[in-house]
C-alpha positions, 0 to 999 in steps of 0.5 A, a space after each residue: 500500500 505504501 507504493 500505491 500512496 507514494 506513486 499516486 503522490 508523485 503522479 498527482 504532483 506531476 499532473 499538477 506541475 504539468 498542468 501549470 507549465 502548459 500555458 507558461 510554455 505556450 506563452 514562452 513560445 510566443 514571447 521568445 519567438 519560438 524559444 530562439 535563444 534555446 536552439 543550441 540546446 532545444 528544438 521547439 516546433 517551428 513557426 506554423 506557416 499557412 499558404 505560400 506567403 511566408 511569415 517570419 518571427 520578425 514579421 509578427 506584431 505583438 497583437 499577432 503573437 497574442 492572438 496566436 497564443 490565445 488560439 493555441 490556448 483553446 486546446 491547451 485548456 482542454 489538456 489542462 482540464 484533463 490533467 486536473 481531473 487526473 490529479 484529483 483521481 491520484 489524490 483520491 488514490 493517495 488517500 487509499 480511496 480506491 473504489 470511490 465513485 468520484 474516481 470513475 467520474 474524474 477519469 471520465 471527465 479527463 477522457 471527455 476533456 481530451 476528446 474536447 481537445 480533439 474537437 477544438 483542434 480544428 477551431 484552434 488551427 483556424 484561429 491561428 491561421 487567421 492570427 498569423 495571416 490577417 496582415 498579409 496582402 489580399 489574396 495571401 490570407 488563409 483560413 486553415 483547419 487541420 486534423 492529424 496525429 496529435 489529435 488521433 493520439 488525444 482521441 485514443 487516450 480520451 477513449 482509453 480514459 472513458 473505458 477506464 472510467 467505466 471499469 472503475 465505476 463497475 469496480 466501485 459498484 461491486 465493492 459497494 455490493 460486497 460491503 453491503 453483504 456482510 
C-alpha cells in the first residue's frame, strides 16, 4: 500500500506541475519567438506557416503573437482540464480511496476533456491561421483547419480514459455490493 500512496503522490504532483507549465510554455513560445535563444540546446516546433506567403518571427506584431497564443490556448485548456481531473483521481488514490465513485467520474471527465481537445483542434488551427495571416496582402490570407496525429493520439487516450472510467465505476459498484453483504 505504501507504493500505491507514494506513486499516486508523485503522479498527482506531476499532473499538477504539468498542468501549470502548459500555458507558461505556450506563452514562452510566443514571447521568445519560438524559444530562439534555446536552439543550441532545444528544438521547439517551428513557426506554423499557412499558404505560400511566408511569415517570419520578425514579421509578427505583438497583437499577432497574442492572438496566436490565445488560439493555441483553446486546446491547451482542454489538456489542462484533463490533467486536473487526473490529479484529483491520484489524490483520491493517495488517500487509499480506491473504489470511490468520484474516481470513475474524474477519469471520465479527463477522457471527455481530451476528446474536447480533439474537437477544438480544428477551431484552434483556424484561429491561428487567421492570427498569423490577417496582415498579409489580399489574396495571401488563409483560413486553415487541420486534423492529424496529435489529435488521433488525444482521441485514443480520451477513449482509453472513458473505458477506464467505466471499469472503475463497475469496480466501485461491486465493492459497494460486497460491503453491503456482510
